[in-house]
N, C-alpha and C positions, 0 to 999 in steps of 0.2 A: 038441393039442386045446386050448382055450380057453374059461376059465369067469370069469364078470365078476359080482361081488356088490355092488349098491348097498345103502348104510344112509343114510337122512336122519334128521337131528337136527332139531328144531326148538324154536321157542317163540312161545306166544303169550300178549299181554300187553292186557287191556282196561282203559279209564281211563274208561268211561261215555260216553265220545263217539268215541272211535276205537278200532279192533281193529290191533295190529300184529302181523304174521306174519315172523318170523324163523327161516330153514333154513340147514342146510348140507349136503350132499351128501359123504360120504367114498364111492370107488370100491375094489376092490380087483379086481386082474384076475390069475389063475393062468394061467401057459403052461406045457405039458407036452409036451416034445419031445425033440427032444436035449440040452436045458437044461431044469430045474425052475426056475421063479421067481415070484414074486409081485410085480406091478408095484403099487403103491398111491398114489393119488391125493387130494386133498382138496379141493373146490370152496371160492369164498369165500363168505363169509356174503352171503346175500341176505336182502331185507327188502320187504315191502311194508305200507303204512299204508291201512287201509281205513277212511271213516267209517262211524257206526253206521247211516246211512241205506242203506249198501249191502248191508246183509244184510236178511233176510227172518225167519230162525229161525236158532237153534242147540239142536240136542238130542243126548243119548248115545243110541246104539243098537247094535243086535246085527244084524250084517250077516253074510250066506251068503258075498259074493263082497268082496274078492278072498281068496283061499285063503289060510291056512285062515280059518275064521270067527272073530267076537270083535266086543268091543266096540269102537266106533268115536265119536269125538266128530265129529259132520256139523255143518259150517256151510253155511248155505242161502243162496245170493245172490238180492238184488231185482233182478239187472239181470245178466245174461250177461257183460256187460263187467266185473263187480266182481273176479273170480279170474282176468283176461287176463294180470295181471303175474306171477300165482303159475304160472298154467299155460303162459305164454310160451316162447319158444324157450330153452333152458336151465333151464326151471323145472320144477315137479313134474307127475308124469302124473296126469288127474283122469279119474275113471269118466264124470262127467259135469260138463259146462261150468259149472253153477252150485251145484254142492255140492263141498266140501271135506272129505274125511273121512279123520279122522287116527286112526291104531289106538293103542288104549290098552292098556298094560301095568299088571298089578298094582294097586296101590293108586291109580295115576293116574284110574281111574275117580271116585272120589269127589271128586277134584278137578275133574275133566272136568265131574261134575253141577253144583256149584257152579258153576263156569266158565259154563256153559249157562244157568245159572240166572239170574246177573248180567247174561248179554248180553240174556236173555229180556224182565227187567224192566225193562231199558233202552228194549227196542223198545216195550215195552207203554206205558211213561210216553213216549216220543216219539209213539206212535199217539194217547194221551190229550191232548197238549199240540195236535197236530195237529187233532183235532176240537174241542178247546174253541178254537181259534184260528178254527175254521171257523163254529162257532157263534155264536162272538161278530162276524164280519165280517157275517153273515146278518142278526144282531141288531140290528146298527149300521145294514144298508141299510132293514130293516123300519121300524126307528124313524126314520130319515130320509125316508123315502116317507111315514110318517105326519105328521111335522111339518110338511111340505111339500103335504099334501093330495095327493101323487101315491098313485095306486093303483098297484101291480104286476099284471099280467097273470100266469097261471098256465096 
């Protein structure tokens, strides 16, 4: 009989413009038969750097799946390709290709809420800057049309 346990340890770091995701998987395989032995393996550290524009939201949620239920930090991608390097070959298994759900334990919930708040604030600032830029471009086109006497059709 063979039994395998995988544990993934990771780190998230956000600098306001980019999100760094690092993780390492440790694996213990117990073999029971003519002899009893445990083989241990530790994968190399993997990392992915995502620009803020690749994220749509960050929330702390209570999820019923995977079992057992608990609190998770859920990062939602703005594009399905955002987590491709995280979930690709040799990567993590994701329940949904646009969501990276990280199980939280104990006091990590407080830090995760703060982390999610920082990401959400940066996303809101990015959206505001984009809206202000669009308004400014639209305003510039209108003032140029007025200056030259050209009327825009709507």
